[in-house]
Phi, psi and omega in degrees: 000132187284156176283155176233137163290168177253009179247136180183175178211145175212151176217140175218131185222165180177186180229154176215106183072231179265009179252140171246132188226160179210137174248145170227122179239134179237133177231140173223179183296145179202155181291327182221194176268109179242107188257131175235136192236146164234108183240151177299159181289140182097354187242016182299336187294346180274357186298320177301314179298320182295313178298316182299314187291320182290323180289347172289327182263331194230151176241331183221156175121154172269112196248121170265121178247125179238134175232133174236140181227124181238149177261118179278342186228110177274135176236126182242139177233154182263132177244117184265134172279100186298316182301315185288323179297313174308312181303317182294317178289328177296319183293323177298314174302314181299322178269001190300313176297338180269352186273143176269117176046067180296127180274150174306145179285128182273147181305308181306327184283325172293321183291333188281343183287113181296130171094351185281312179233133179237146172245132179215166179298132178285138183266147175283163174279164186303325182290321177297313182295322176300315184296318180300312184298320178296320180297317184289323181285325175300321180294324178294323178293320180293327178291317182295319177303311178299319175294323176294322185289326177296316181293330177292311177308316177290329169305318178296319179295319177296325181300314180299315177300309185292324175296323176299309186298318175302316177304314175308309180299320179293323176295322177293327174294319180293323175304308184297313184297328184267001180294132187305333183293349181260002177291140177313314183291328178290317173303315185294323181296316187289324180290322177295324176295318179292321175302311183297324178289333176289311181296321182292331182283333185214098180296335187258022185296129184295141182290319183296327175296318179299310176302319180297319177296315185293324174300316179299315176299320177300316182295319180291332181281346185268115179248013186302311178305307181305315181293318178297318177295323176298314176303319183290321183289329181294311178300319177297317182294317181295322181293323178293316184297323181285324179291315182074198181088195180276084182247012186303315183293321178297314181297323179295323169298320173298323178295323174297318175296318175305310183299320178294318175296316178300321182295319177298317176304307183297319180292323181270356184288135173231035180221142180296320184288321180291324176299312174303316180293329177292315178299314182300319174309311186295325174299308180299316181293330177292321181288328176299308186290329183290319179287332180294334179301342184273350188268143175299000000 
């Protein structure tokens, strides 16, 4: 399964009957899948299907979903207030005997009576509305597919970049491991020199204290555990990059572990070359973690 970035954009548009619609999807980094929608009034009922559809393609990211719908063909219908019309006709009948030669009610007279006839946008029947909504949701699926594809392409680029950074971390770990300051004879020579300095500085130095200092110096000189853990984390990161899918959180955890080991190497280092490699490690690890934040 390929890696996916959490950033992308997609647009889909089309027509259905007398309606023209357009979807716009924007996705950025997020801790989880946060979907925010802007839907036209009266189309809020599509929200559950929209969420379900997006969750089938995406697992993380802040996703902005926008839908616009326009009517390309206006249809107007006249709505007669039947109660008002009945009341008017009844009034004419009631007054009929008292009127002199009552004339028929003219249409223009009826239209001039406020509230008797109203003109409004004609509404579609349920079948037409259902067909429109189905077409709009099909357009959304195309937009989500395009968004997912854009995120996959960016994910491929991130995968290559992260793989190079993991290789750089591995090379720096080997540099630390191979540094002459870590060779047993060099460690022994340095400890002997430091012990002689301690003895020369205090002739009455307590032997127990001396042994404790020697043990501390030996421990600080040993970076075996840190190097082994770095190698293990490198292997784990490569496995996750090969597996793909939504592994961003796991890689972020590994980045934290990388950082922990590099901090320990820098604090325990007593050689310029090891310190330099440890600092470069921290720089590469920061770059690695920054890029991991973009992964799903």
